[in-house]
KOLMARLUM-988985 format. One record per residue (C-alpha): z, y negated, x; residue in three letters. Coordinates in steps of 0.2 Angstrom, whole numbers, padded with zeros to 4 digits, always signed. Each point is the difference from the previous one (the first is absolute). Layout:
N
ZYXALA;...
***
This chain:
730
+0000+0000+0000UNK;-0005-0017+0007UNK;+0014-0011+0007UNK;+0001-0017-0008UNK;+0012-0014-0004UNK;+0004-0007-0017UNK;-0009-0017-0003UNK;+0002-0012-0014UNK;-0017-0004-0008UNK;-0002-0018-0003UNK;-0019-0001-0003UNK;-0005-0003+0018UNK;+0017-0001+0009UNK;+0008+0015+0007UNK;+0018-0001+0005UNK;+0007+0015+0010UNK;+0016+0007-0006UNK;+0011+0014+0006UNK;-0006+0018-0002UNK;+0012+0014-0001UNK;-0012+0010+0011UNK;-0016+0009-0001UNK;-0009+0003-0016UNK;-0012-0010-0011UNK;+0006-0016-0008UNK;-0006-0012-0013UNK;-0002-0018-0002UNK;+0005-0011-0015UNK;-0012-0011-0009UNK;+0008-0017-0003UNK;-0005-0017-0006UNK;-0013-0008+0012UNK;+0008-0014+0011UNK;-0010-0016+0002UNK;-0008+0006+0017UNK;-0007+0016-0008UNK;-0019+0002-0003UNK;-0003+0000-0019UNK;-0015-0003-0011UNK;+0004-0018-0002UNK;+0002-0002+0019UNK;-0017+0007+0002UNK;-0007-0012-0012UNK;+0008-0014+0009UNK;-0007+0007+0016UNK;-0017+0001-0008UNK;+0001-0018-0005UNK;+0004-0006+0017UNK;-0013+0011+0007UNK;-0013-0007-0013UNK;+0005-0018+0005UNK;-0003+0005+0019UNK;-0016+0009-0006UNK;-0006-0015-0009UNK;+0002-0010+0016UNK;-0005+0012+0014UNK;-0010+0014-0007UNK;-0018-0002-0007UNK;-0007+0009-0014UNK;-0018+0007+0001UNK;-0008-0015-0008UNK;+0008-0013+0012UNK;-0003+0012+0014UNK;-0019+0001-0004UNK;-0001-0019-0001UNK;+0008-0001+0017UNK;-0013+0012+0007UNK;-0014-0011-0008UNK;+0008-0016+0008UNK;+0000+0009+0017UNK;-0018+0004-0001UNK;+0003+0019-0001UNK;-0009+0002-0017UNK;-0009-0011-0012UNK;+0004-0005-0018UNK;-0012+0014-0007UNK;+0010+0014+0009UNK;+0016-0007-0006UNK;-0005+0001-0018UNK;-0007+0018+0003UNK;+0017+0005+0007UNK;+0010-0008-0014UNK;-0011+0009-0013UNK;+0003+0017+0009UNK;+0019-0004+0000UNK;-0001-0004-0019UNK;-0008+0017-0003UNK;+0014+0008+0010UNK;+0013-0008-0010UNK;-0008+0005-0017UNK;-0001+0018+0007UNK;+0018+0000+0006UNK;+0006-0006-0018UNK;-0010+0014-0008UNK;+0006+0014+0012UNK;+0018-0006-0004UNK;-0003+0003-0019UNK;-0013+0014+0001UNK;+0011+0013-0007UNK;+0005-0012-0015UNK;-0017-0007-0004UNK;-0010+0017+0001UNK;-0009-0003+0016UNK;+0004+0017+0008UNK;-0012+0015-0001UNK;-0018+0001+0002UNK;-0014-0010-0006UNK;-0011+0015-0003UNK;-0014-0006+0012UNK;-0005+0004+0018UNK;-0003-0013+0013UNK;-0014+0000+0013UNK;+0011+0009+0012UNK;+0001+0015-0013UNK;+0018-0004-0003UNK;+0009+0000-0017UNK;+0003-0018-0005UNK;+0017-0006-0006UNK;+0002-0013-0013UNK;+0006-0012+0013UNK;-0014+0004+0012UNK;-0012-0007-0013UNK;+0011-0015-0006UNK;+0004-0005+0018UNK;-0018+0000+0005UNK;-0003-0012-0015UNK;+0014-0011+0005UNK;-0007-0001+0018UNK;-0018-0003-0006UNK;+0005-0013-0012UNK;+0011-0010+0012UNK;-0013+0000+0014UNK;-0014-0005-0012UNK;+0010-0014-0008UNK;+0004-0007+0018UNK;-0018-0006+0001UNK;+0000+0004+0019UNK;-0005+0019+0000UNK;-0019+0005+0001UNK;+0002+0019+0002UNK;+0014+0011-0005UNK;+0001+0019+0005UNK;+0014+0011-0008UNK;+0005+0018+0003UNK;-0001+0002-0019UNK;-0018-0006-0002UNK;-0016+0010+0004UNK;-0008-0015+0008UNK;+0004-0018+0006UNK;+0002-0014-0012UNK;-0010-0016+0001UNK;+0009-0014-0009UNK;-0013-0010-0010UNK;-0006-0017+0007UNK;+0011-0011-0011UNK;+0016+0007+0007UNK;-0007+0006+0017UNK;+0007-0005+0017UNK;-0003+0006+0018UNK;+0014+0012+0003UNK;-0002+0019-0001UNK;+0016+0010-0005UNK;+0002+0018+0001UNK;+0016+0008-0008UNK;+0009+0016-0006UNK;+0009-0007-0016UNK;+0013+0014+0000UNK;+0003+0011+0015UNK;+0011+0015-0003UNK;-0004+0000-0018UNK;+0006+0018-0001UNK;+0017-0007+0002UNK;-0001-0011-0016UNK;+0007+0012-0013UNK;+0015+0004+0011UNK;+0004-0018+0003UNK;-0002+0002+0019UNK;-0007-0012+0013UNK;-0018-0006-0002UNK;-0010-0015+0006UNK;-0016-0010+0001UNK;-0011-0003+0015UNK;-0013-0013+0003UNK;-0012-0007+0013UNK;-0010-0016+0001UNK;-0016-0003+0009UNK;-0011-0015+0002UNK;-0018+0000-0006UNK;-0013+0009+0010UNK;-0011-0015+0005UNK;-0015+0011+0002UNK;+0002+0005-0018UNK;+0004-0016-0011UNK;-0011+0002-0016UNK;+0000-0009-0017UNK;+0007+0013-0013UNK;-0006-0005-0017UNK;-0003+0016-0009UNK;+0001+0018+0007UNK;-0017+0004-0007UNK;-0008-0012+0011UNK;+0007+0008+0016UNK;-0013+0011+0009UNK;+0005+0014+0011UNK;+0001-0011+0016UNK;+0012-0012-0009UNK;+0010+0014-0007UNK;+0002+0008+0018UNK;+0005-0018+0006UNK;+0014+0000-0013UNK;+0006+0017+0006UNK;+0000-0006+0018UNK;+0015-0010-0004UNK;+0009+0016+0005UNK;+0004-0006+0017UNK;+0011+0008+0014UNK;+0018-0004+0000UNK;-0001-0011+0016UNK;-0009-0013-0011UNK;+0015-0002-0012UNK;+0007-0018-0002UNK;+0016+0006-0009UNK;+0008+0016-0006UNK;+0016+0005-0008UNK;+0009+0011-0013UNK;+0013-0002-0013UNK;+0014+0013-0001UNK;+0007+0005-0017UNK;+0017+0008+0003UNK;+0018-0005+0000UNK;-0006-0017+0005UNK;-0018-0007-0002UNK;-0006-0005+0017UNK;-0017-0009+0003UNK;-0005+0002+0018UNK;-0015-0010+0008UNK;-0009-0004+0016UNK;-0012-0014+0002UNK;-0004+0007+0018UNK;+0015-0008+0008UNK;+0016+0009-0003UNK;+0005+0011-0015UNK;+0012-0008-0013UNK;+0009+0007-0015UNK;+0005-0008-0016UNK;+0013+0007-0012UNK;-0002-0004-0019UNK;+0015-0009-0007UNK;+0000+0005-0018UNK;+0012-0014-0005UNK;-0014-0013+0002UNK;-0016+0011+0003UNK;-0005-0005+0017UNK;-0003+0010+0016UNK;+0013-0007+0013UNK;-0003+0002+0019UNK;+0012+0013+0006UNK;-0009+0008+0015UNK;-0007-0012+0012UNK;-0012+0006+0014UNK;+0004+0019-0002UNK;-0001+0009+0016UNK;-0002+0019-0001UNK;+0011+0009+0012UNK;-0010+0008+0015UNK;+0008+0017-0004UNK;+0008+0008-0015UNK;+0009+0016-0005UNK;-0009+0002-0018UNK;-0016+0009-0003UNK;-0009+0001-0016UNK;-0013+0014-0003UNK;-0002+0011-0016UNK;+0006+0016+0009UNK;-0006+0010-0015UNK;-0017+0000+0008UNK;+0007+0005+0017UNK;-0010+0016+0001UNK;-0016-0009-0005UNK;+0000-0011+0015UNK;-0008+0000+0017UNK;+0010+0011+0013UNK;+0003-0015+0011UNK;+0008-0010-0014UNK;+0011+0015-0004UNK;+0006+0000+0018UNK;+0004-0019-0001UNK;+0010+0003-0016UNK;+0009+0014+0008UNK;+0005-0011+0014UNK;+0007-0013-0012UNK;+0011+0013-0007UNK;+0008+0005+0017UNK;+0017-0008+0003UNK;-0001-0014+0012UNK;+0013-0006+0013UNK;+0012-0004-0013UNK;-0001+0017-0008UNK;-0009-0006-0015UNK;-0019+0002-0005UNK;-0010-0014-0008UNK;+0004-0002-0018UNK;-0014+0004-0013UNK;-0003-0011-0015UNK;-0015+0000-0012UNK;+0001-0011-0016UNK;-0018+0003-0006UNK;-0003-0019+0000UNK;-0009-0007+0015UNK;+0007-0017-0003UNK;+0018+0007+0001UNK;-0003+0009+0016UNK;-0008-0015+0008UNK;+0013-0012-0005UNK;+0014+0012+0007UNK;-0010+0002+0016UNK;-0003-0019+0003UNK;+0019-0002-0001UNK;+0007+0016+0008UNK;-0015+0007+0010UNK;-0007+0017+0000UNK;-0017+0008-0004UNK;-0009+0004-0016UNK;-0015+0012-0001UNK;-0012+0005-0014UNK;-0011+0012+0011UNK;-0016+0009-0005UNK;+0003+0019-0004UNK;-0009+0015-0006UNK;-0001-0006-0018UNK;-0004-0018+0004UNK;-0011-0003+0015UNK;+0003-0019+0000UNK;+0018-0001-0005UNK;+0005-0007-0017UNK;+0001-0019+0002UNK;-0014-0013-0002UNK;-0005-0010+0015UNK;-0004-0016-0010UNK;+0014-0001-0012UNK;+0015+0008+0010UNK;-0003+0004+0018UNK;-0009-0016+0006UNK;+0013-0012-0008UNK;+0015+0010+0006UNK;-0007+0002+0017UNK;-0003-0019+0001UNK;+0018-0003-0004UNK;+0007+0012+0012UNK;-0012-0006+0014UNK;+0007-0018-0002UNK;+0015+0007+0011UNK;-0001+0008+0017UNK;-0004+0018-0007UNK;-0017+0009-0003UNK;-0006+0007-0016UNK;-0013+0015+0003UNK;-0009+0006-0010UNK;-0065-0012-0066UNK;-0010+0000-0013UNK;-0012-0013-0008UNK;+0001-0012-0014UNK;+0013-0012-0007UNK;+0008-0005-0017UNK;+0002-0017-0007UNK;+0018-0006-0004UNK;-0002-0012-0015UNK;+0011-0007-0012UNK;+0011+0014-0007UNK;-0006+0005-0018UNK;+0013+0001-0014UNK;+0001+0019+0003UNK;+0005-0002+0018UNK;+0017+0002+0007UNK;+0007-0017+0006UNK;+0017-0007+0003UNK;+0001-0008-0017UNK;-0005+0017-0008UNK;+0014+0008+0010UNK;+0013-0013-0007UNK;-0006+0004-0017UNK;+0001+0018+0002UNK;+0017-0002+0008UNK;+0006-0010-0016UNK;-0007+0014-0011UNK;+0009+0013+0011UNK;+0016-0010+0000UNK;+0000-0001-0019UNK;-0003+0018-0001UNK;+0014+0002+0013UNK;+0012-0010-0010UNK;-0003+0012-0015UNK;-0002+0017+0009UNK;+0007-0001+0018UNK;+0018-0001+0004UNK;+0008-0009+0014UNK;+0014+0008+0010UNK;+0014-0009-0009UNK;-0006+0006-0018UNK;-0004+0017+0007UNK;+0018+0002+0007UNK;+0007-0006-0017UNK;-0011+0013-0009UNK;+0007+0014+0012UNK;+0017-0006-0004UNK;-0003+0001-0019UNK;-0007+0018+0002UNK;+0016+0005+0009UNK;-0009+0003+0017UNK;+0011-0012+0009UNK;+0015-0011-0004UNK;+0002-0019+0000UNK;+0008+0001+0018UNK;-0015+0009+0008UNK;-0012-0012-0009UNK;+0009-0015+0008UNK;+0000+0009+0017UNK;-0018+0003+0000UNK;-0004-0018-0006UNK;+0010-0006+0015UNK;-0010+0011+0012UNK;-0016-0007-0008UNK;+0006-0018+0003UNK;+0003+0004+0018UNK;-0017+0007+0002UNK;-0008-0016-0008UNK;+0009-0011+0012UNK;-0005+0011+0015UNK;-0018+0000-0006UNK;+0000-0019-0001UNK;+0007-0001+0018UNK;-0013+0012+0007UNK;-0014-0010-0007UNK;+0006-0015+0009UNK;+0008+0008+0015UNK;-0013-0007+0012UNK;+0002-0018-0007UNK;+0019-0001-0001UNK;+0004+0008+0017UNK;+0006+0017-0006UNK;-0010+0011+0012UNK;+0006+0007+0016UNK;+0016+0008+0005UNK;+0018-0005-0005UNK;+0006+0004+0018UNK;+0012+0014-0007UNK;+0000+0019+0000UNK;+0004+0010-0016UNK;+0010+0016-0001UNK;-0017+0010+0002UNK;-0002-0008+0017UNK;-0015-0010-0006UNK;-0004-0018+0004UNK;+0003-0010-0016UNK;-0013-0012-0007UNK;+0006-0016-0008UNK;-0005+0007-0017UNK;+0009+0016+0003UNK;+0016-0010+0000UNK;-0004-0012-0014UNK;-0007+0014-0012UNK;+0016+0009+0003UNK;+0010-0015-0005UNK;-0010-0002-0016UNK;+0002+0018-0005UNK;+0019-0001+0003UNK;+0001-0017-0009UNK;-0009+0006-0015UNK;+0009+0017-0002UNK;+0017-0008+0003UNK;-0004-0014-0013UNK;-0005+0013-0013UNK;+0018+0006-0002UNK;-0005+0018-0002UNK;+0000+0007+0018UNK;+0015+0007+0008UNK;-0008+0006+0017UNK;-0015-0006+0009UNK;-0008+0009+0015UNK;-0014-0009+0010UNK;-0011+0007+0014UNK;+0004-0017+0009UNK;+0019+0002-0001UNK;+0012+0011+0011UNK;+0010+0006-0015UNK;+0000-0001-0019UNK;+0005-0016-0009UNK;+0014+0001-0013UNK;-0002-0014-0013UNK;+0017-0009-0003UNK;+0009+0005-0016UNK;-0004-0016-0009UNK;-0019+0003+0001UNK;+0001+0019+0001UNK;-0009+0013-0011UNK;-0002+0018+0000UNK;-0018+0002+0007UNK;-0004+0005+0018UNK;-0016-0008+0007UNK;-0008+0005+0017UNK;-0015-0010+0006UNK;-0012-0004+0014UNK;-0003-0019-0003UNK;-0016-0001+0011UNK;-0010+0016+0003UNK;-0014-0001+0013UNK;+0008-0017+0007UNK;-0011+0002+0016UNK;-0014-0005-0012UNK;+0008-0017-0004UNK;-0007-0010+0014UNK;-0018+0006-0003UNK;+0002-0003-0019UNK;-0004+0018-0004UNK;+0008+0012-0013UNK;+0019+0001-0001UNK;+0012+0006-0014UNK;+0017+0002-0006UNK;+0008+0017-0005UNK;+0016+0003-0010UNK;+0009+0014-0008UNK;+0015+0000-0013UNK;+0014+0012-0002UNK;+0014+0002-0013UNK;+0018-0001+0007UNK;+0007+0016+0008UNK;+0014+0004-0013UNK;+0010+0008+0013UNK;+0000-0016+0010UNK;+0004-0014-0011UNK;+0013-0011+0009UNK;+0007-0017-0002UNK;-0007-0011+0014UNK;+0011-0016+0002UNK;+0000-0002+0019UNK;-0009+0010+0014UNK;+0016+0000+0010UNK;+0009+0011-0013UNK;-0013+0014+0001UNK;+0007+0015+0009UNK;-0012+0013+0008UNK;-0001+0010-0016UNK;-0006-0014-0010UNK;-0012-0006+0014UNK;-0008+0017-0001UNK;+0000-0001-0019UNK;-0011-0016+0001UNK;-0012+0009+0012UNK;-0001+0014-0013UNK;-0011-0011-0010UNK;-0014+0006+0011UNK;-0006+0013-0013UNK;-0015+0012+0001UNK;-0016-0007-0008UNK;+0001+0012-0015UNK;+0015-0011-0006UNK;-0011-0016-0001UNK;+0000-0008-0017UNK;-0015-0012+0004UNK;-0010-0004+0015UNK;-0015-0011+0005UNK;-0009-0011+0011UNK;-0009-0017+0001UNK;-0016-0002+0008UNK;-0005-0017+0008UNK;-0018+0000+0004UNK;-0016-0007-0009UNK;+0010+0003-0016UNK;+0019+0001-0002UNK;+0004+0016-0009UNK;+0018+0006-0005UNK;-0001+0019-0003UNK;+0015+0009-0008UNK;+0006+0016-0007UNK;+0016+0003-0011UNK;-0002+0019+0001UNK;-0013+0001-0013UNK;-0018-0004+0007UNK;-0005-0014+0012UNK;-0005-0018-0006UNK;-0008-0014+0010UNK;+0002-0019-0004UNK;-0012-0013+0008UNK;+0007-0017+0004UNK;-0010-0014-0010UNK;+0003-0015+0010UNK;-0006-0011-0014UNK;+0017+0002-0009UNK;+0010+0010+0013UNK;+0003+0016-0010UNK;-0004+0018+0005UNK;-0012+0007-0013UNK;-0002+0018-0004UNK;-0017+0006+0007UNK;+0002+0018+0005UNK;+0008+0011-0014UNK;+0005+0018+0004UNK;-0007+0001+0017UNK;-0005+0018+0004UNK;-0004+0004+0019UNK;-0016+0011+0001UNK;+0003+0018+0005UNK;-0011-0002+0015UNK;-0007-0014+0010UNK;-0011-0004+0015UNK;+0010-0012+0009UNK;+0014+0004+0013UNK;+0012-0013+0008UNK;+0008+0005+0017UNK;+0002-0010+0015UNK;-0012+0010+0011UNK;+0005-0009+0016UNK;+0014+0012+0000UNK;-0011+0015-0002UNK;+0004+0008+0017UNK;+0019-0002-0003UNK;-0001+0011-0016UNK;+0004+0018-0003UNK;-0015+0012+0003UNK;-0001+0005-0018UNK;-0001-0018-0006UNK;-0014-0003+0012UNK;-0009+0014-0007UNK;+0001-0007-0017UNK;-0006-0017+0005UNK;-0015+0009+0009UNK;-0004+0009-0017UNK;+0000-0017-0009UNK;-0013-0007+0012UNK;-0012+0015-0003UNK;-0014-0005-0012UNK;+0002+0008-0017UNK;-0012+0007-0012UNK;-0008-0017-0003UNK;-0002-0002+0019UNK;+0014-0013+0001UNK;+0017+0002+0008UNK;+0016-0008-0007UNK;+0001-0019+0003UNK;+0014-0007+0010UNK;+0010-0015-0004UNK;+0016-0007+0007UNK;+0006-0017-0005UNK;+0017+0000+0009UNK;+0009-0003-0017UNK;+0007+0014-0010UNK;-0001-0010-0016UNK;-0019-0002+0002UNK;-0003+0018+0005UNK;+0010+0006-0015UNK;-0008-0012-0012UNK;-0018+0005+0005UNK;+0005+0018-0001UNK;+0008-0001-0018UNK;-0017-0006-0006UNK;-0013+0009+0011UNK;+0010+0015+0006UNK;+0001+0007+0018UNK;+0014+0003+0012UNK;+0012-0011+0011UNK;+0010+0007+0014UNK;+0013-0007+0012UNK;+0004+0016+0010UNK;+0013+0003+0014UNK;-0007-0001+0017UNK;+0005+0002+0018UNK;+0007-0017+0001UNK;+0007-0001-0018UNK;+0009+0017-0005UNK;+0003-0006-0018UNK;-0015-0011-0003UNK;+0001-0019-0002UNK;+0004-0002-0018UNK;+0017-0002-0008UNK;+0005+0013-0014UNK;+0010-0012-0010UNK;-0010-0015-0001UNK;-0018+0006+0002UNK;-0003+0019-0002UNK;+0011+0004-0015UNK;-0006-0015-0011UNK;-0018+0003+0004UNK;+0002+0019-0003UNK;+0008-0003-0017UNK;-0015-0011-0005UNK;-0013+0013+0006UNK;+0009+0014-0008UNK;+0000-0009-0016UNK;-0019-0003+0001UNK;-0003+0019+0003UNK;+0000+0000+0019UNK;+0011+0008+0013UNK;+0010-0005+0015UNK;+0008+0011+0014UNK;+0007-0002+0017UNK;-0011+0014+0006UNK;+0010+0014-0008UNK;+0012-0008-0013UNK;-0002-0011-0015UNK;+0005-0018+0005UNK;+0010-0003-0016UNK;+0011+0015+0004UNK;+0006-0005+0017UNK;+0018-0005+0000UNK;+0002-0016+0011UNK;+0014+0001+0013UNK;-0001-0018+0006UNK;-0007-0017-0006UNK;-0015-0002+0012UNK;-0005+0019+0001UNK;-0018+0002+0004UNK;-0011+0014-0006UNK;-0018+0006+0002UNK;-0010-0002-0016UNK;-0017+0007-0007UNK;-0004-0007-0017UNK;-0014-0001-0011UNK;-0011+0010-0012UNK;+0007+0017-0005UNK;-0014+0010+0006UNK;-0002-0009+0017UNK;+0019+0002+0004UNK;-0001+0018-0005UNK;-0015+0002+0012UNK;+0010-0008+0014UNK;+0015+0012-0004UNK;-0011+0015+0004UNK;-0004-0007+0017UNK;+0018-0004+0004UNK;+0006+0017-0006UNK;
***
């Protein structure tokens, strides 16, 4: 049992007191002193930071004007870039509410790439086209979603040529994970300036001339992307440095937060879809094998693969590393498009001291949108209609919880506890959106009980959870991944429920604005262990052990869930009867029921393991991974994804199926995840959805915890996929 001292919890201030000896203690949750960090303090800090921001930090509009004044760009290009940023804001807004306003799922059409189009693929393409056309400064537009380049009619036409991918990583839309937009801007080809009046008047020579606007990436004048995740970040280069702007939702502007980004010369993260490993060239396989070998520090490179080029490149610009989408036996030229993806991203990366290695004919005219076209105003009308429908048919979290109470599924006390948790999640989501702006990125300079460097938002999110749970008056004991010992709420505010939580899962993703989440589980009181807590000094060893006994096995959970912070904010919950998902509607600040009775598919074709640790695993597990990489009956292997955030992995898996694993290895005998705060709540959810969760041999929910921060290996996912793994591990 871990040695520890008693501490008095005063919401941010810990005062050591005398301990009777070894054993696990607890801390008391008391009223916050004036020096503590509270939501009101955060708002005050935000106001101060905003005041500072107004004086010192530029938004995208003022920054572009400054570049124009410096002679780096002309007025025309300023307007084109402003138009692109407008399209990105509109797309970000739609993504946030996509689950609510029925913009998930397929459009029922195939694009020129042979890919099934999502509804938002089509709408985002319309938004980009409309914004660029209305700028009056673009002559030719080429989109990944269109068969051929778009020539803007003469009335609106300008000189600039814009290429773009309106939604990169669109397979992530339905799971509310990271997506993005990519764009590149070229000047006119002076050998090819023609008067475009009507496409019927263009002979073959002139048509070929229009097509010739597909220039090499070295001719780019500007390029960038917009990341849609826990923050919305617009990253741009005009050929002199790379700059990042974070969307401040409080006033709808992109604020300069990353000035002159310098990609590190080295990095320890690699991003390849290792599901295709056996389809690659032998030389490339040898390179990946090298990355998996432990280095001088005993650790190999870490593998990440989000399934969104924008997310991979954004992380790489800040942390370094390497991304690859190589050719393979099924795809002789790789899967990415040179014009819309590879050239703009290579332009950005090459602006720093690193090296990036690596047609058809005809055009369509982009004219005034007919009444049947999808435009921003049409979308607003659809939203209003959907909202009216929503008001009548779709419940928000508050009304849904009240309904569960009326049905006898929960009591009033638990309703209040869950409402308090959802409030903490809203506050965390808001801080994450503005973290780059209000100086909440980077480390806190402290180490938590897990031996991990704490981020600023680790500490603040923990405070928010504790404050919200304490003020609910319905929690008796709180246990956080960030605290040494459980928190006992003082008697005045105390209730019966025991809440365990990880306030920020995947906190390594905070600084790169990628997917993060919160995880929680709720237990009833241990009736053998109800004690009167007046003062910590009065607790003898027996009662200390009694407090620790609130660490119950996962099968005792009354409720569990998570909140996903990404392109949408999704609160997913089970009360022991099915799994439900609620998406935050930022227009009125409520979680709206969008996923009713989630059922995890029995099988799936996505696996999520950090394959950087491959050579540290058990031989049986290595054999299982080798099997997943073998092409199946359709000629394709499983696809590998690894976000570095358990919440993101589980959310995708609940909707698409597959398997996630965090196994033991030679450096970590019990895996890396905590049984109490992560594995048990997630296993509870997955089992309620029809899936399975094991540590390799035992059911996760059956494991009796013997310490607060106990770790365990975990394999979790679709029932058939986990059962297949069990056969390999037997």
